VEXTOR-351862 format. One record per atom (N, C-alpha, C): residue in three letters; x, y, z. Coordinates in steps of 0.1 Angstrom, whole numbers, plus 5000, padded with zeros to 4 digits. Layout:
! residues N
ALAXYZ ...
//
This chain:
! residues 543
MET594222585616 MET595022515605 MET596322455611 ILE597022525619 ILE598222475625 ILE597922355634 LYS596722365641 LYS596322255650 LYS596022135642 ILE595322155631 ILE595022035622 ILE596321975617 ILE597222055612 ILE598522005606 ILE599221935617 SER599221995629 SER600021925640 SER599421795644 GLN598121765640 GLN597521635643 GLN597921535633 LYS598521575621 LYS598921475612 LYS600121405617 LEU600121275617 LEU601221195623 LEU602421205615 TYR602321205602 TYR603621205594 TYR604221345595 ILE603421455596 ILE604021585598 ILE604721595611 ARG604021545622 ARG604621545635 ARG605921465635 VAL606021355628 VAL607221275627 VAL608321355620 ALA607921425609 ALA608921505601 ALA609421615610 ILE608521685617 ILE609021795625 ILE609921745636 ALA609521625642 ALA610421575653 ALA611821535647 ILE611821475635 ILE613121435629 ILE613921565626 ALA613221665621 ALA613921785617 ALA614521855630 LEU613721865640 LEU614221925653 LEU615421845658 VAL615321715658 VAL616421635663 VAL617621655654 ALA617421665640 ALA618521685631 ALA619221825634 ILE618421925636 ILE619022055639 ILE619822055652 VAL619321995662 VAL620021985675 VAL621321915673 VAL621221795665 VAL622421715663 VAL623421795655 SER622921875645 SER623821955636 SER624522055644 LEU623722125653 LEU624322225662 LEU625422175670 VAL625122055677 VAL626122005686 VAL627321955678 SER627021885666 SER628121835658 SER629021955653 SER628322065649 SER629022175644 SER629922245655 MET629322255667 MET630122315678 MET631322225681 LEU631122095682 LEU632222005684 LEU633322015673 SER632822025661 SER633722035649 SER634422165649 TYR633722275654 TYR634322405654 TYR635522405664 TYR635222355676 TYR636322365686 TYR637522275682 SER637222155677 SER638322065673 SER639022125660 GLY638222175650 GLY638722235638 GLY639522355640 PHE639122445650 PHE639822565653 PHE641222535658 LYS641322445667 LYS642622405673 LYS643522345662 GLU642922265654 GLU643722205643 GLU644222305633 LYS643222395630 LYS643622505620 LYS644722595626 LYS644522625639 LYS645622705645 LYS646922645645 ASN647022515648 ASN648322435647 ASN648822435633 THR647922415623 THR648422415609 THR649022555605 ASN648322655609 ASN648822795606 ASN650122825613 TYR650222775625 TYR651522795632 TYR652622715625 LEU652322595620 LEU653322525613 LEU653722595600 LEU652722655593 LEU653022735581 LEU653922855584 VAL653622915596 VAL654423035599 VAL655822995602 GLU656022875609 GLU657322825612 GLU658022795599 GLN657322735589 GLN658022705576 GLN658422835569 LEU657522935571 LEU657823075565 LEU659023135571 ALA659123115584 ALA660323175592 ALA661523105588 GLN661422965586 GLN662622895582 GLN663122935568 THR662122975559 THR662423015546 THR663223145546 MET662823235555 MET663523365556 MET664723365565 GLU665123245571 GLU666123245581 GLU667523285575 LYS667923235564 LYS669223265558 LYS669323415554 THR668223465548 THR668223605544 THR668323695556 ALA667523665566 ALA667523745579 ALA668923735586 ALA669623625585 ALA670923605591 ALA671923705584 ILE671823705571 ILE672723795564 ILE672423945567 ALA671123975568 ALA670824115572 ALA671324155586 ALA671224055595 ALA671724085609 ALA673224085609 TYR673924005601 TYR675424005601 TYR675924135595 LEU675224185585 LEU675624315579 LEU675024435585 ASN674124415595 ASN673424525601 ASN672724615590 ASP672124545581 ASP671524615569 ASP670024635572 LYS669824765575 LYS668424795579 LYS667424795568 GLU667924825556 GLU667024825545 GLU666624675541 LEU667624595541 LEU667224455538 LEU666324395549 SER666624435561 SER665824385572 SER664424435571 GLN664224565567 GLN662924615565 GLN662124545554 GLU662824515543 GLU662224435532 GLU661824295537 ILE662624235545 ILE662224105550 ILE661024115558 ILE660924215567 ILE659724225576 ILE658524265568 ASN658624345558 ASN657524385550 ASN657024265542 GLY658024185537 GLY657624065530 GLY656823975538 LEU657223955551 LEU656523865560 LEU655123915562 LEU654924045564 LEU653624105567 LEU652624095556 ARG653124075544 ARG652224055533 ARG651423925533 ASN652023835541 ASN651323705543 ASN650123725553 ASP648923675549 ASP647723685558 ASP647823615572 LEU648723525572 LEU648923445585 LEU649723525595 VAL650423635591 VAL651323705599 VAL650723845603 GLN650623875616 GLN650124005620 GLN651224095625 GLY652524045627 GLY653624125631 GLY654924055630 ALA656024125628 ALA657424055628 ALA658424155632 SER659524095637 SER660724175641 SER662024105638 LEU663024185636 LEU664324125633 LEU665324215642 GLU666024135650 GLU666924215659 GLU668324135659 SER669424215660 SER670724155662 SER671124135676 LYS672124045678 LYS672524015692 LYS673124145699 ALA672924165711 ALA673424285718 ALA674924265720 ASN675724375720 ASN677124375722 ASN677424365737 ALA678724385741 ALA679024365755 ALA678424475764 LYS678124585757 LYS677524695765 LYS675924675766 GLY675424575759 GLY673924565760 GLY673224645749 GLU674024685739 GLU673424765728 GLU673224685716 MET671924695710 MET671624625697 MET671924715685 ALA672724655676 ALA673124735664 ALA671924745654 LEU671024635655 LEU669924635645 LEU668624585652 PHE667524655650 PHE666224615655 PHE665124675646 ILE664524595638 ILE663524635629 ILE662224555632 ALA661124625634 ALA659824565638 ALA658724635631 ASN657624555628 ASN656424615621 ASN655224525625 GLY654024585625 GLY652824505628 GLY652624495643 THR651724405647 THR651424375661 THR652424275667 ILE653224325677 ILE654224235682 ILE654124225697 ASN652924245703 ASN652824245717 ASN652524105724 LYS652324005716 LYS652023865721 LYS653323785720 GLN654223805729 GLN655523735729 GLN655423585730 LYS654423545738 LYS654323395740 LYS653823325727 GLU653123395719 GLU652523325707 GLU653523345695 ALA654623415696 ALA655523435685 ALA656323315682 VAL656623305668 VAL657523195664 VAL658923265663 LEU659823205671 LEU661223265671 LEU662223175664 VAL663023245656 VAL664023175648 VAL665423235651 LYS666323155657 LYS667623215661 LYS668423215648 LEU669123335646 LEU669823355633 LEU671323315636 VAL671823225628 VAL673223165629 VAL674223255620 HIS675423275626 HIS676523345618 HIS676723275605 PRO676823345594 PRO676923285581 PRO678223205579 PHE679223225588 PHE680423155586 PHE680823075598 LEU680223105610 LEU680423035622 LEU679122965626 ASP679122835625 ASP677822765627 ASP677422775642 ASP678322785651 ASP677922785665 ASP677722915671 THR677623025663 THR677523155668 THR676223215663 PHE675323265673 PHE674123325670 PHE674223475670 ILE673723535659 ILE673923685657 ILE672523765658 GLY671523695660 GLY670223765661 GLY669023675662 VAL667823735662 VAL666523655663 VAL665523715654 LEU664823625646 LEU663723665638 LEU662423625645 SER661523715648 SER660323685655 SER659123715646 ILE658223615644 ILE657023625636 ILE655823595644 TYR654823685644 TYR653623675652 TYR652423625643 PRO651823505645 PRO650723465637 PRO649423545640 ASP648623555630 ASP647323635631 ASP646223545635 ASP645923545649 ASP644823455654 ASP643523495649 ASN643223625647 ASN641923665642 ASN641623605628 PHE642623605620 PHE642523545607 PHE642223395607 ILE642923325617 ILE642723185619 ILE641323155624 GLN640823235633 GLN639523215639 GLN638423245628 HIS638623345620 HIS637723375610 HIS637623265600 GLN638723205596 GLN638723095587 GLN638022975593 ALA638222945606 ALA637522835613 ALA636022855613 GLN635622975616 GLN634123005617 GLN633522995603 ALA634223035593 ALA633623025580 ALA633422875576 ALA634422795580 ALA634322655577 ALA633222595585 LEU633122635598 LEU632022585606 LEU630622625600 LYS630422745596 LYS629122785590 LYS628822705578 LYS629822685570 LYS629522605558 LYS629122455561 GLU629922405571 GLU629622265575 GLU628222255581 PHE627822355590 PHE626522355596 PHE625422365586 ILE625522455576 ILE624522465566 ILE624322335558 LEU625522275555 LEU625422145547 LEU624722045555 MET625022035569 MET624421935577 MET622921955579 LEU622522085580 LEU621122125582 LEU620322085569 ILE620922115558 ILE620222085545 ILE620121935544 GLN621121865548 GLN621121715548 GLN620021665557 SER619921725569 SER618921675579 SER617521705574 ILE617321825568 ILE615921855563 ILE615521765552 VAL616521735543 VAL616221645532 VAL615821505538 ILE616621455547 ILE616421325553 ILE615021325560 ALA614721435568 ALA613421445575 ALA612321445565 PHE612421505554 PHE611421515543 PHE611121375538 PHE612221305534 PHE612021175529 PHE611521075539 VAL612021085551 VAL611520995562 VAL610021015564 SER609621145565 SER608221175567 SER607321125555 LEU607921135543 LEU607221085531 LEU607020935532 VAL608120865536 VAL608020715538 VAL607020685548 VAL607120755560 VAL606220725571 VAL604820755567 GLN604620865559 GLN603220895555 GLN602620785545 ARG603520735537 ARG603020645527 ARG602920505533 TRP603820455541 TRP603820325545 TRP603120305559 LEU603020415567 LEU602520395580 LEU601220475583 THR601420615581 THR600220695585 THR599120685576 GLN599320675562 GLN598220665553 GLN597420535555 PRO598020415557 PRO597220295560 PRO596520315573 ILE597120375583 ILE596420395596 ILE595320495594 GLN595520595586 GLN594420695583 GLN593220625576 ASN593620535567 ASN592520455560 ASN591720375570 LEU592420305579 LEU591720225590 LEU590920315598 THR591420435602 THR590620525610 THR589420575603 ASP589520605590 ASP588320645582 ASP587320535581 SER587820415580 SER586820295579 SER586120275592 PHE586920295604 PHE586320275617 PHE585220385619 ALA585520505614 ALA584620615616 ALA583220595610 LYS583120505600 LYS581920475594 LYS581120365601 ILE581720305611 ILE581020195618 ILE580220245630 ASN578920205630 ASN578020235641 ASN577720095648 PRO578220075661 PRO578019955667 PRO576519915669 SER575620005669 SER574219975671 SER573619935658 GLU574419945646 GLU573919905633 GLU574819805627 PRO574519675629 PRO575519565625 PRO575819575610 GLU574919625602 GLU575219635587 GLU576319725584 THR576719815593 THR577819905591 THR579219835594 LEU579119715600 LEU580319645604 LEU580919575591 LYS581419655582 LYS582019595570 LYS583519565572 MET583919475563 MET585319435564 MET586219555559 LEU587319575566 LEU588319675562 LEU589119625550 THR589419715541 THR590119675529 THR591619685531 PHE592419595526 PHE593819595526 PHE594319515514 LYS595619545510 LYS596119475499 LYS596419335502 GLN595819245495 GLN596019095497 GLN597519065494 GLY598018975501 GLY599418925499 GLY600418995507 LYS600119115512 LYS601119185520 LYS601219125534 ARG602419125540 ARG602619055553 ARG603119155563 ASP603019285560 ASP603519375570 ASP602619385582 GLU603019475592 GLU602219485604 GLU600819535602 ILE600719635593 ILE599419695590 ILE598419595585 SER598919515575 SER598119415569 SER597719305579 ARG598619265588 ARG598219165598 ARG597219225608 LEU597419355612 LEU596519425621 LEU595119435614 THR595019465601 THR593819475595 THR593119335594 HIS593919235591 HIS593319105591 HIS592719065604 GLY593519095615 GLY592919065628 GLY591719145632 ILE591719275628 ILE590519355630 ILE589319305623 ASN589519255610 ASN588419205602 ASN587819075609 ALA588718995615 ALA588318875622 ALA587418915634 LEU587919015641 LEU587119055653 LEU585819125648 MET585819195637 MET584619255632 MET583619145628 HIS584119035622 HIS583218935618 HIS582518875630 GLU583318835641 GLU582718785653 GLU581818885660 LEU582219015660 LEU581419115666 LEU580019125659 HIS580119115646 HIS578919125638 HIS577919015641 LEU578518895642 LEU577718775646 LEU577118795660 THR578018835669 THR577518855683 THR576418955684 ILE576619075678 ILE575619175679 ILE574319135672 SER574419065661 SER573219015654 SER572418925663 ASN573218825669 ASN572518725677 ASN571918795690 GLU572718895695 GLU572218965707 GLU570919045704 GLN570919105692 GLN569719185688 GLN568519085686 THR568818975680 THR567718875678 THR567218825691 LEU568118795700 LEU567718745713 LEU567018855721 ARG567518975720 ARG566819085727 ARG565419105722 LYS565219095709 LYS563919115703 LYS563019005708 LYS563518875708 LYS562618765714 LYS562318785728 THR563418835736 THR563218855750 THR562118965753 GLN562219075745 GLN561219175746 GLN559819125743 GLU559719045733 GLU558418995729 GLU557918905740 LEU558818815745 LEU558318725757 LEU558018815769 GLU558818915772 GLU558519005783 GLU557119065782 ALA556819115769 ALA555519175767 ALA554419075769 LYS554618955765 LYS553618855766 LYS553418815781 PHE554518795788 PHE554418765802 PHE553918875810 ARG554218995806 ARG553719115814 ARG552219125812 LEU551819095799 LEU550319095796 LEU549618985805 ILE550218865805 ILE549718765813 ILE549618805828 PHE550718865833 PHE550818895847 PHE549819005850 GLU549719105841 GLU548819215845 GLU547319185842 GLN547019105832 GLN545719075829 GLN545118945835 ALA546018875842 ALA545618745848 ALA544418765858 SER543518665857 SER542418675867 SER542818625881 ALA543918555881 ALA544418505894 ALA545418615900 GLY545418615913 GLY546318705920 GLY547718645920 ILE548718715917 ILE550118665916 ILE551018765924 CYS551818705933 CYS552818785940 CYS554118705942 LEU555118785945 LEU556418725949 LEU556818765963 LEU557318665971 LEU557618685985 LEU559118675986 ASP559718765994 ASP561218745997 ASP561418656009 SER562618646014 SER562918556025 SER562218586038 LYS561718716039 LYS560918746051 LYS559418756049 ASN559018696038 ASN557618686034 ASN557018816031 ILE557818916027 ILE557419046023 ILE557019036008 ILE555919096005 ILE555519095991 ILE556319205983 THR557119155973 THR557919245966 THR557319285952 THR556419195947 THR555819225934 THR554419165935 PHE553419225929 PHE552119175928 PHE551419235916 ASN550419155911 ASN549719205899 ASN548419275903 PRO547719335894 PRO546519415897 PRO545419325903 ALA545319195899 ALA544319105905 ALA544519085919 PHE545819065923 PHE546219045937 PHE545819165945 LYS546119285940 LYS545719405947 LYS544219415949 HIS543519385938 HIS542019385939 HIS541519295950 TYR542119175951 TYR541619085961 TYR541719135975 PHE542919205978 PHE543219235992 PHE543119385996 THR542619455987 THR542419605990 THR541019625996 VAL541019686007 VAL539719706014 VAL539019816006 PRO537719796004 PRO536919895996 PRO537120036002 GLY537420135994 GLY537620265999 GLY539120296001 GLU539920196001 GLU541420216002 GLU542120195989 LYS543320255987 LYS544020245975 LYS545220145976 GLU545720115988 GLU546820035990 GLU546519915999 LEU547419815998 LEU547219706007 LEU547419746021 SER546719676030 SER546919706044 SER548219676050 THR548919576044 THR550219536048 THR550919456037 LEU552219456036 LEU553019386026 LEU553519256032 HIS553219226045 HIS553619096051 HIS552518996047 PHE552818906038 PHE551818816032 PHE551018746042 PRO551618676052 PRO550818596061 PRO549718676068 GLU550018806071 GLU549118886078 GLU547918926070 LEU548018906057 LEU546818936048 LEU545718826050 LEU546218706054 LEU545318586055 LEU545218546070 ASN544218456073 ASN544118406086 ASN545218296088 ASN545318246100 ASN546318146104 ASN547818196100 VAL548218306106 VAL549518366103 VAL550618266106 ASP550618206118 ASP551618116122 ASP551717996112 GLU550617936109 GLU550517826100 GLU551117856086 LEU550817976081 LEU551318016068 LEU552818036069 GLN553318096079 GLN554818126081 GLN555517986082 SER555017896089 SER555617766090 SER555617696077 LEU554517706069 LEU554517636056 LEU555517706046 LEU555617836046 LEU556617906038 LEU558017866041 GLU558317856054 GLU559617816058 GLU559917676054 ASP559017586055 ASP559217446050 ASP559417436035 ILE558717526028 ILE558917526013 ILE560317576010 ARG560917666017 ARG562217726015 ARG563317626019 LEU563017546029 LEU564117456034 LEU564117316027 ALA563017286020 ALA562917156014 ALA563917146003 HIS564517026001 HIS565617005991 HIS565017015977 ASN563916945975 ASN563216945962 ASN561816985965 PRO561517105967 PRO560117145972 PRO559117125961 PRO558017045964 PRO556917035954 PRO556117155954 GLN555217165945 GLN554217275945 GLN553217245956 THR553017345964 THR552117325976 THR550917405974 THR549717345976 THR548417415975 THR547817415989 LEU547017525991 LEU546317536004 LEU545117636002 ASP544017586008 ASP542817676008 ASP542917756020 VAL542917896019 VAL543117976031 VAL541918076031 GLU541518096044 GLU540418196046 GLU541018326051 CYS540418436047 CYS540818566051 CYS539618656052 LYS539918766059 LYS538818866060 LYS539318996054 VAL538619046044 VAL539019176037 VAL537819266040 GLY538119366048 GLY537019456052 GLY535919376060 TYR534719376055 TYR533719306062 TYR533419176055 LYS534119146044 LYS533919026037 LYS534818916041 THR534318786041 THR535118676044 THR535318606030 LEU536618586027 LEU536918526014 LEU537718406016 TRP537718316006 TRP538518196005 TRP539318195993 PHE540618165995 PHE541518155983 PHE542218025982 HIS542317975970 HIS543117855967 HIS544517905963 CYS545417875972 CYS546817925970 CYS547717815965 LEU548517855955 LEU549617765950 LEU550917825953 PHE551717755961 PHE553017805965 PHE554117735957 VAL555017815951 VAL556117755943 VAL557417825947 ARG558417755951 ARG559717815954 ARG560417835940 LEU560917955938 LEU561617975925 LEU563017915926 THR563317825917 THR564617765916 THR565517835907 ASP566817835910 ASP567817905902 ASP568117825890 GLN568017895878 GLN568317835865 GLN569717875860 ARG570417955868 ARG571717995863 ARG572717895866 ASP573917905859 ASP575017815860 ASP575517815874 THR575617935880 THR576117945894 THR574917945903 ASN574817835911 ASN573717815920 ASN573817915931 ARG572617945937 ARG572618025949 ARG573217955961 GLY573918025969 GLY574417965981 GLY573317945991 PRO573617876002 PRO572617836012 PRO572117966019 GLN572918076019 GLN572518196026 GLN571818286017 GLU571718256004 GLU571018345995 GLU569518335995 GLU568918445991 GLU567418455992 GLU566718365982 HIS565718295988 HIS564818215980 HIS563418285978 LEU563118315966 LEU561818375964 LEU560718265963 VAL559518305967 VAL558418215966 VAL557318285958 GLU556818215948 GLU555718265940 GLU554418215945 VAL553418305947 VAL552118265952 VAL551118305941 ILE550318205937 ILE549218225928 ILE547918195935 LEU546918295935 LEU545718275943 LEU544518285934 HIS543518205937 HIS542218205930 HIS541218225941 ASP540218315937 ASP539118335947 ASP538118215945 VAL538018135956 VAL537218025956 VAL536118035967 THR535818155969 THR534818185980 THR533518115978 GLU533018125966 GLU531718055963 GLU531817905964 ARG532817855959 ARG533017705960 ARG533217665974 ALA534017745982 ALA534217705996 ALA532917716004 GLU532117816001 GLU530917836008 GLU530017716005 ARG530017675992 ARG529117555988 ARG529617435995 GLU531017415996 GLU531617306002 GLU531317306017 LEU531417416023 LEU531117426038 LEU529617396041 LYS528717446032 LYS527317416033 LYS527117266032 THR527717206021 THR527517066019 THR528116986030 ARG529217026035 ARG529916956046 ARG529016966058 PHE528517086061 PHE527717106073 PHE526417016072 GLU525817016060 GLU524616936059 GLU525016786060 ALA526216746056 ALA526616606057 ALA526916566071 ASP527416666079 ASP527816636092 ASP526816666103 HIS525716736100 HIS524816776110 HIS523416726108 ASP522716706119 ASP521316666118 ASP520516786113 PRO519716756102 PRO519016866096 PRO517916926105 LEU517416856114 LEU516316906123 LEU516916996134 THR517916946141 THR518417006153 THR519717096150 GLY520417066140 GLY521617136137 GLY522817086145 LEU522616976153 LEU523716916160 LEU524416816151 LEU525616776155 LEU526416686148 LEU525616556147 ASN525616486135 ASN524916356134 ASN525816246139 ARG525316126139 ARG526116016145 ARG527515996138 ARG527515996124 ARG528715976117 ARG529816076120 ALA529416206119 ALA530316316121 ALA530716326136 GLY529616296144 GLY529916296159 GLY530916196163 GLU530816076159 GLU531715966162 GLU533116006157 LYS533216066145 LYS534516106140 LYS535116206149 ARG534316306153 ARG534916406162 ARG535316356175 LEU534416256181 LEU534816196194 LEU536016116193 GLN536216046181 GLN537415966180 GLN538716056180 LYS538616166173 LYS539716256173 LYS540016316187 ALA538916356193 ALA539116416207 ALA539616316216 LEU539216186215 LEU539816076224 LEU541316066222 ARG541716066209 ARG543116046207 ARG543916166212 GLU543416286211 GLU544116396216 GLU544216396232 CYS543116346238 CYS543116346253 CYS544216246258 ILE544216126251 ILE545116026255 ILE546616076253 LYS546816136241 LYS548116186238 LYS548616296248 ASN547616386252 ASN548016496260 ASN547716476275 ASP547316356278 ASP547016316292 ASP545916406298 ASN544816426289 ASN543616496293 ASN542516396295 HIS541316456297 HIS540116366299 HIS539016406289 LEU538216306285 LEU537016326277 LEU535816286285 VAL534916376288 VAL533716346296 VAL532616316285 LEU532016206286 LEU531016166276 LEU529716146283 MET528616226280 MET527316216286 MET526316156276 MET525916036279 MET524915966270 MET523516016276 ILE522716076267 ILE521416136271 ILE520316076264 ASP519316046271 ASP518015986265 ASP516816066271 LEU516016126262 LEU514816196267 LEU513816106273 ASP513216146284 ASP512116076290 ASP510816126285 LYS509916046284 LYS508516086281 LYS508416156267 PHE509316126258 PHE509216186245 PHE508216116236 LYS508215986237 LYS507315906228 LYS505815946229 PRO505315976242 PRO503916016243 PRO503616146237 ILE504616236236 ILE504416366230 ILE504216346215 ASN505016256209 ASN504816226195 ASN503416166192 ASP503116076201 ASP501815996200 ASP500616096202 THR500816186211 THR499616276215 THR499516396206 TYR500616466204 TYR500516596197 TYR501116586182 GLY501616466179 GLY502116456165 GLY503616476164 HIS504116436152 HIS505616446150 HIS506016596149 GLU505116686145 GLU505616826144 GLU505916876158 ALA505016836168 ALA505316886181 ALA506616816187 GLY506816686183 GLY508016616187 GLY509216686181 ASP509116726169 ASP510316796163 ASP510616926170 LYS509516996175 LYS509817126182 LYS510517096195 VAL510116976202 VAL510816946214 VAL512216916211 LEU512516836201 LEU513916806198 LEU514716936194 ILE514117026187 ILE514817146184 ILE515117226196 GLU514217236205 GLU514417316217 GLU515417246226 THR515417106226 THR516417036234 THR517817066229 ALA517917066216 ALA519317086210 ALA519717236213 HIS518817326213 HIS519117466217 HIS519617476231 ARG519017396240 ARG519417396254 ARG520817336256 PHE521017226248 PHE522417166248 PHE523417276245 LYS523217346234 LYS524217436228 LYS524317556237 THR523217586245 THR523317706254 THR524317676266 LEU524217546270 LEU525117516282 LEU526517466278 PHE526517406266 PHE527817346262 PHE528217406248 HIS528817526249 HIS529117596237 HIS530617636236 GLU531417566245 GLU532917596244 GLU533517536232 LYS534817576230 LYS535517526218 LYS535617366218 ASN535817316230 ASN536017166231 ASN534717086234 ASP533617156233 ASP532317086236 ASP531817026223 MET531116916224 MET530416856212 MET529016806216 CYS528116846208 CYS526716806210 CYS526216726198 ILE525816606200 ILE525616506189 ILE524216446191 ARG523516436180 ARG522216356180 ARG522516226174 LEU522316116182 LEU522615986177 LEU521415936169 GLY520315986172 GLY519115936165 GLY517915946174 GLY516715966169 GLY515515976177 GLY515716076189 ASP515516026201 ASP515716116213 ASP516916086220 GLU517916026214 GLU519215996220 GLU520316096216 PHE521016146226 PHE522016246223 PHE523316216231 ILE524416276226 ILE525616276234 ILE526116416235 VAL526516456247 VAL527216576250 VAL528616546255 ALA529616596249 ALA531016556253 ALA531816686255 ARG532816676264 ARG533616796267 ARG535016746270 GLN536116806264 GLN537516786267 GLN537916876279 VAL538516806289 VAL538916886300 VAL540416846304 ASN541116946309 ASN542516906312 ASN542516826325 THR541716856334 THR541616776347 THR540116746350 PHE539916616352 PHE538516576355 PHE538116606369 ASN537016676371 ASN536416706384 ASN535016646384 LYS534916536392 LYS533616466392 LYS532516546397 ALA532716616408 ALA531716706414 ALA531216816404 ALA532216876397 ALA531916986388 ALA531116926376 THR531516806372 THR530816736360 THR529416706364 CYS529316656376 CYS527916616381 CYS527016736382 GLU527716846386 GLU526916976387 GLU526417026373 GLN527417006363 GLN527017056350 GLN525916956344 ALA526016826347 ALA525016736341 ALA523716756348 THR523716786361 THR522416816368 THR521816946363 ALA522617046360 ALA522117166355 ALA521417146341 LEU522117056333 LEU521517026320 LEU520216956322 LEU520216866331 LEU519016786334 LEU517816876338 ASN518116976347 ASN517117066351 ASN516617156339 GLU517617196331 GLU517217276319 GLU516317196310 LEU516617076308 LEU515716996299 LEU514416966305 GLN514216976318 GLN512916946324 GLN512017066324 GLN512517176318 GLN511717296317 GLN510617276306 GLN509617356307 GLN508517336297 GLN509017376283 VAL508317306273 VAL508617336259 VAL507317376252 SER507317486246 SER506117536239 SER506017466225 ILE504917396223 ILE504817316211 ILE503717386202 SER503017486207 SER502117566199 SER501817696207 ASN500917776202 ASN500717906209 ASN500017886222 THR499317776224 THR498517756236 THR498917636244 LYS499917556238 LYS500217436245 LYS501717426248 THR502017356259 THR503317336263 THR503417186268 CYS504617136268 CYS504817006273 CYS506116996281 VAL506316886288 VAL507516876296 VAL508116736294 VAL509416736291 VAL510116606290 VAL511216606300 GLY511716486303 GLY512816476312 GLY513916416305 ALA515016366312 ALA516116306306 ALA516916226316 SER517516126311 SER518416046319 SER519816056313 ILE520816066322 ILE522216086317 ILE523115986324 GLY523815916315 GLY524915826319 GLY526315876315 ILE527215886324 ILE528515956321 ILE529615856322 ALA530415856312 ALA531715776311 ALA532815876308 VAL534015846315 VAL535115946314 VAL536315866308 ALA536915916297 ALA538115856291 ALA539315936297 PRO540415866299 PRO540615726295 PRO540215626307 THR539715666318 THR539515576329 THR538515476325 ASP537415516318 ASP536315426315 ASP536415366301 GLY537515386294 GLY537715336281 GLY538615416273 THR539515346266 THR540515416258 THR540115396243 GLU539115326240 GLU538515316227 GLU537115376227 LEU536815436216 LEU535515506215 LEU534315406217 HIS534415296211 HIS533215206212 HIS533115156226 GLU534315136233 GLU534315096247 GLU533715206256 LEU534115326253 LEU533615446261 LEU532115466259 MET531715456247 MET530215476244 MET529415356250 HIS530015246249 HIS529315126255 HIS529115146270 ASN530215196276 ASN530015206291 ASN529115326295 GLY529115426286 GLY528215536289 GLY526815496287 ASP526615416276 ASP525215366273 ASP524815276284 LYS525715196289 LYS525415096300 LYS524915176312 THR525615286315 THR525315376326 THR523915436324 LEU523615476312 LEU522315546309 LEU521215446311 TYR521415326307 TYR520315226309 TYR520115196324 HIS521215196330 HIS521115176345 HIS520215286351 VAL520415406347 VAL519615516352 VAL518215496348 LYS517915466336 LYS516515446332 LYS515915326339 GLU516615226342 GLU516115116349 GLU515815146364 THR516615236369 THR516515266383 THR515715396386 GLY514815436377 GLY513915546380 GLY513915666371 ARG514915676361 ARG514915786352 ARG515215926359 GLY515416026350 GLY515616156355 GLY516716186364 LYS517816106363 LYS519016116371 LYS520316116363 VAL521316136371 VAL522716136365 VAL523516026372 ALA524215956365 ALA525015846371 ALA526415836363 PHE527415806371 PHE528815786365 PHE529015636364 TYR529815606353 TYR530115456351 TYR530815396362 ASP531815476368 ASP532615416379 ASP531715386391 ASP530515436392 ASP529615416403 ASP528815286401 ILE528615246389 ILE527815126386 ILE528515006381 LYS529715026377 LYS530414916370 LYS530614796379 ASN530714816392 ASN530814706402 ASN529514656407 
//
């Protein structure tokens, strides 16, 4: 209860005022006591002196007559006054030092505080005949001062208590009660429930501080109500959008992931995990995105270009990868996430890249099959003329650019037409298939190309860093010997074909493909005209 009361502001104010008033009253009373006591003492001394002067003539007569009875009456009369605690009357000593009269009564031991009146001869003005001594009663004076002090202190204390009461009443009515009303109104407000943000009541027309404070709080409450309502509406919409986007992200058939500046996958959806999780495993083999796919260096370079581009477009790329034992193809869409905030990211800040993947393995396999069929001879599986010339054109440009060489062997089978005429086209097809097989057996390096121009005409080409004529001649002769081996055209029959080879080497024998093929073909016909079954270089016949 005491604690609750002590929390009331107006009670605390009243108590504080009362305590201050008591202290002030005590100090004031003490100061008044000391100053009043001294003043009272002086006043009483003055009264004693007046009393002594009143008794001066009578005492002078008693001293002149040496009348002890009169003197005693005078002393007793003085002692009846409350201001006097002692008195004495004595005559002047004679030549022998003897006093004819000395009457004293009461306390006369404080000589310094006594009021002395010299008694003058009744007939001779300049002759002193004795002394009347009166001793003031200090205890009586002090008692009077203390009584006055107590009365004054009680009056001041009552005055202070009354003032404190009315001040606390005023404070309670004009200050603490309005503040208490505001506090009670605030206690009913729940910030999470905007409907509780009601306007605080106050008396209209008042211009005091409380009214202005309430008016300002109501203005803030109004703005806060609007802000919270808008924030809740926005949050609700955001949550709905988040739920929709999360549903899209989690249920999407496409794989979606986010890459940080080091191409580490920070977020991915279930479809992405399904694409790249090896059967039997639960987690991705790595979170470094390029390592999930083939062509790691190419992908890292592409991602770096996307991050550095000023206005990066959306970039697409079909990428092959191997997941477990399966080879998959993905169509990838790369998008650098741009900052939509007012404060743009600095050049050193991280740029995220979003990757969306679709499994296009079936389409890619169909395209590869279609492309293979479009580029290769259906009988032998070698490159056809169109695709072969395209490959040769590209290889020639690379050789000239890198200062390498392209060895071009124009090949024509000998004695092929009689086989067709004698055993039929089916046997001729078997010879062509076996011939293509022997080409691919001897020339199967990365930079080798085996092309069927048509009929029994072929091209075998190879990119070399350094041209070695002897080594090339040896390879061509080995091919020639291989082609001259028997070919089985049925279970019981075999046949033998030969070949003529004309060799032109770029860029020495031509920097354009048609020029190089023309010179190779010219060399081939030279071989066929000079006996067939041989190998010749263009630089040996051109002169």
